[in-house]
N, C-alpha and C positions, 0 to 999 in steps of 0.2 A: 644275515644267514638265518633262515627259518625253514620250516617244513622238512622236506626230504634231506637237504644237506645237513641240517642240525641233527636229524635222527641218525644219519650216517656217522656224524662226528661222535655222537653219544655212543653208538655201537663200537666205534674204533677205540674210544676211551675205555669202555667196559672190557673189551677184548685185551687191551693193553694191561689193565689191572689184573685180569684173570691170568694172563700169560706170565706176569711177574710173580704172582702168588703161586702159580704151579711150577715155576722154574727157579725156585729157591731165591726169588728176589724179595722175600719178605723183610729183609733187613735194609733194603733200599729206601731212600727217601725221595719223594716227588713234590713238585709244586705245580700249580695250575694257574695260568694267567688268562682270563677270559677277556676278549676284546671285541669291540665293534667300533664305535666312533671314539671310544676311550679305552683304557685298560684297567682291569680290576683283578687284584690278586685274590683268587677264590680260596686257596689255601697255600701255605708255604712250608716246606721242610717237614712234611708228615711221612711217617712210615707207610709203606704200601698197604699194610693191613688196616691202618687208620684213615685211609683216604676215602672220601665219599664215593659211592658207586655211580653217582650221576652228577651232572652240572646243570644248574638252572639256566634257562634261556633268558637273555636280557634284551635281545633285539638290537637294531641299529645297523649303520653301515660298516664298512670294513676299512679301517685306517691302521697301517702297520707300524708306524713309528712309535706310538705310545706303548703298545704291547711289547715290542722288541726292547725298548728301554727298560720296561718293568722286568722283562725276563732277564736282562743283563744284571739288574739290581738283585733279583732273587738268586741268581746263580752266584753272584759275588758274596751274598750273605752266607750261603751254604757250602760253597766250594771247598773251603779249607777244612771243614769238619765232616763232610760226607760226600759220597759219590753223587754227582748230579746227572739226572736223566732228562 
């Protein structure tokens, strides 16, 4: 993913953060797993106010198995102590 699709994803992410911050979601915790041909945890279990406002582009193809496995791991790490989004 690159170009326009990546810009649209960045816009959606920024809008998501703004919505949470404006809608009393500041106590929520979020995690982001970026994926292409592999999966990378960008950040894990951060309060909405501490989350970065953009995500760096890494390029590559799209393979869903690694990021879904990583997302399950991240959710399992944080699900008992905080609400997962």
